[in-house]
N, C-alpha and C positions, 0 to 999 in steps of 0.2 A: 579317882576323879580326873587325873591329868589326861588319860587317854580320851575321855569323853570331851574334854576341853579342846584337845587337838583336833578331834573329829569335827567338833563344832566350828572351829576356825576354818577347817578345810571346806566345810559346807558353805560358810559365808564367802570364802574366797571363790569357790566354784560359782556361787550365785552371782557374785560381782562380775566375774569373768564372763558368765553367760549373758548377764545384762549388758556388759560392754560390747560383747559380740553382736547381740541383738540390735543394740543402738547403732553400732557401726554398720551392721548389715542394712538396717533401715535407712541410715543416712546415705549409704552407698546406693541402695535401690532408688532412693528419692532423687539422687543426682542424675539418674538416667531417665527420669520421668519428664514429660512435657512441662514447660514453665507454666503454662496455663493459657487462658484466653488472651487474645491480642489480635491486632490488625495484620493483614497480609503484608509481608516485607519482600521487596525485590532485592535479591542478593546476587551480586556479580562475582563469579569465580574466574579469575584470570588464569591464563595458561601458566603452568609451572608451580601453582600454589600447592603447598604440602597439606597433609591432613591437619597438622598442628596449626598452620596459618589459617586454614579454613575454620577450624574450631575456635581460634581466637577471634576471628571476625564475627562468627555466629554469637559468641558470648558478648562481645561489645555491642552487638545489635539487640541483645536481649532475647534471642531466639532459643538459646540453650543456657543452662546454669553454669556449666564449667567446660572450658575448651577441651580438657583432657578426656571428657566422656566421648566426644566425637572422634578424637584420635584413637581411643581405645577400641571403639566399635569398628573403625576402619581396619585396624590391625587384626582384630579378632576375626573379621569376615574376610580378610585378605583382599580388600578393595583398594589398597594403596595405589596401585598402578591404573586403576579404572576411573578415578575421579576426573570428571570431564568439565572443562571450562564452559562458561555461558552464564546467562542470567536465569535465576531460579525464583519461583514464587514460594516462599516458605512462611510458616506461621509458628508462633510460640506454642501452639497446642500439638505440635509434632514432637516426637521423641528423637533423641540423637540417632537412633538406629533408623527411623523412618527417613530422616533428613539425609543420612549417609547413603541409604539405598537410592533415593531420588537423584543424588549427585553422581553416584556410581553408574546409574542407568542412563544418565544424560537426559533426564526429563526436564528440559529447559522450559522456561515460561514462553508461551507463544501468544501471538495476537492474530485474530482474524481481521483482515483488512479488505474492505470492498472498495475498489477503484471504480467510480462511476464513469460511464461513457461520456466522452467530451471533456474530461478533465485535462488541464494543461500540466506540463512538467512541474511547475511551481505549486499548483494545487495538490498534486500527488505528493510532492515533497513535504508540504505542511501536514498532510494527513498521516504520512508515515512517521513523522516526528511526534505527532500527537499520540500515536500508538506505541511509541518507544521502539520502533523498528530501525530507523536511520535518522541521522542529522540532516535537516532540510538543506542547509547550506552546501554540505558535501554532495548531497543527492543532486542538487541543481547544477553544481559545478561539473560533476561527472557526466550527467545526462545532456548537457549543452555544449561541452567542449571536448569530451573524450569518447563520444559514441562509437567511433570506429575501432576502439580497443576491445569491444565486446564481441561475442561469438554468435553467428547466425549463418544460415545457408543462403542468405541474400546479402547484398552490399549494405553496409551501415554507414550513415553520415555521421559527422561529428556531433550534430545536434539531433537528439533522438526524439524530438517532438513528433508524435504520431506513431512511434514504435513501442510505446509502453502499453501493453494490451490491457484494457479494462477487464477486471474479473475479481473474484474473491480469492484472496491468498491467505495462507496460514504461514506467517513468518515467526521464527524465534525472536524474542525480544533482543534487541541489540544486534540484529542481523548485519546491519551496515548497508551503505548505499550500493556498493558494487554488486553484492549477491542479489539484492532486491531488484536492481535494474536488469540483471541477467535473467532472473526468473521471469520477468515480464516480457523480455525479448524472446526467450525460449518458448513461452506460451503462444506468442504471436506467430512464431515460426511453425509450431505444431498445429495450432488451431486455425490459422488463416493461410499462411503461405503454402504449406504442404497441401492443404485441402483445396485451395483455389488456384494452385500453380498453373494449371493448363489454361484457365480462364484469364489469368493475369498475363501470361505470355501471349495469348491471342487477342488481347484487348487493344493493342496499339499503344499502350501506356506502360511505363515502368512501374514497378511496385511502389516506388517512392511517389510517383504521380497519382497512383490509385489511392494511396493513403492520404495524399493531399486533398483529392476530391472528396474522399470519405469524411475527412475532418471538417470540411465546409458543410457537407450534408448534416453531419452530427450537430454542428452549431446552429444551423438554420432550421432544420426540421423539428417541429414540436409534436407532430403526430406521425405515426408510422407510415400511413398511406402517402404522405408527401415525399418520402425519401426517394423513391425511384423517379418521381416527377422533377424534383430539384436536380437530381443527377442528370436527367435528360436536358434540362435548361442549361446546365453547365457545359455539357457536351455540345449542344447545339450552338451556343455562343462561341465556344472555342473553334468549332468548325467554320463559323462565319467570320472569325477574326474580331469579334466584338469583345469589349471589356466585360468581365464577369460582373462587376459592380455588386459584390456581396458584402453586406454590412458586417458580417462576422469577421472578415479579414481586416476591416478598418479598426474594429475594436481590438483585435490582436495586435495590430500595429501600434495602437495607442497604449496597449498594456492595461486596459480597463475592461470592466464588464458592466453594461448598463442596458436598460430595456430599449432605448431608442438612440439611433445615430443621428446627430445634428449635421446641418449643412457644413458648419465650420470643421467638423471632424473629418470631412472628406478631403481636406487639404493636407492631411498628415503626409509627410514625405517619407515613404517607406515602400520597399519592393512588395510588401504584403498588402498595400492599398490597391485593391483591384478596381477602384474607381479611376485611378490614375495610370495603372500599368496594365498592359494587355497580357493575356495568357494566365497560366497558373501562377500562384505565388511560389516563392522559392521552396517551400516545404509545408507540411501540415501545420494547422493552427491549433490542433488539439489532438487527443488520442482517441480515435474512433473505435466503436465496438463492431462486432461481427455484422450486425444488421446494416449499418451504414457502409461498411466495406462491400457487402454483397450488393447494396444499391448502387455503389460506384461502379461495380462490374456489370450490373444488369439494369441499365436505365430504362425507363418506360419508353415505349415506342410512340412518342408524341413529338409535335413540332413547336412546343412552347418555347418562348424566348424570355418571358418575364413572369415574375410572381410578386405578390405583395401580401404581407401578413394581416390576418384578421384578428379581432380581439380574443378569440378562443384559441389562438396559436396555429390554426390551420392557414393555408395560403390560397389565394385566388391566382390561377395560372392563365396566362393569355399569350396570344401569338404575335400581335402587333403592338406598336407603341401607342396607337390610338386606343386599343382595347385596354392596354395597361393603365392609361390615364383614367379611363372609366372605372377600372377596378380599384385604383387608388382612391378615387372619390367615394366609392362604395365603402371601402374599408374605413375611411375617415368618418363617414356617417355612422357606421356600426360602432366605432370607438366612442363617438360622441354620445350615442344612445346608451352605451355601457357604463358611462360615468354617472354615478348616483347624484 
């Protein structure tokens, strides 16, 4: 009977060992599975972080169960030297292996940002901060005081108002102000300066002056067909030595945006106040798009000197001050009829 008893005990021991192995294997397998459902998390990996440090951070954020699972996957795959810093969008429904692959391949979180034509530096800065691309304060500081530290094939002023090309950009989250600014300048260089260089050099204006004119057109024109006409008015008035008297420059000097400029606004003491100063303002008042830059280079061949806005956003253009007064009265009547 004793041999059977021994055999029986061995079978029990084997069964227990097998059970322990299965439980251990199941537990181990479970550790490498996704935590489960959960919201998207933005995880910042800083330069020099090790696999162990990243794993600990992921565990603390509830994205993986155990830090060592991430470290083990990285070692097993040989990705230790490939982990890239940046901001990553990760979810708890990803496995440690999926997360490790994303970080090793540098698939950082990105934001699509559309910069509208006519935005100022401060408006762009706020938009980029909302998208998690750059801090607004740092963006404004660099763009208004260190513009000449960036690279372009044309001279850059310290204040880059007008030089940040409106377009749709795909920026990695946390890009930072300097790379974002450089991207916008580089696109202006490629899409505008290189394309229109011959016209710019033959225009009688510097590139800075063309951007200044384009920015005023951008702020004043509400319908596309008015752009070359406003460009013509600006050039005609400059040629005659007249003040430009453009409302948008007054609003820029005031640092506000509103639908109407009041008579008291015209007294603001600023080089940007074209009601008080002759010639072009010191620089652009916004960041113009391609259409307004093209209009600045290609004004309509007309002799208009005045324009006034109508309720629908279009303008009435006139040649003499007397005609202008008539147009102003007409525009006022139209505005009065438009009020319900």
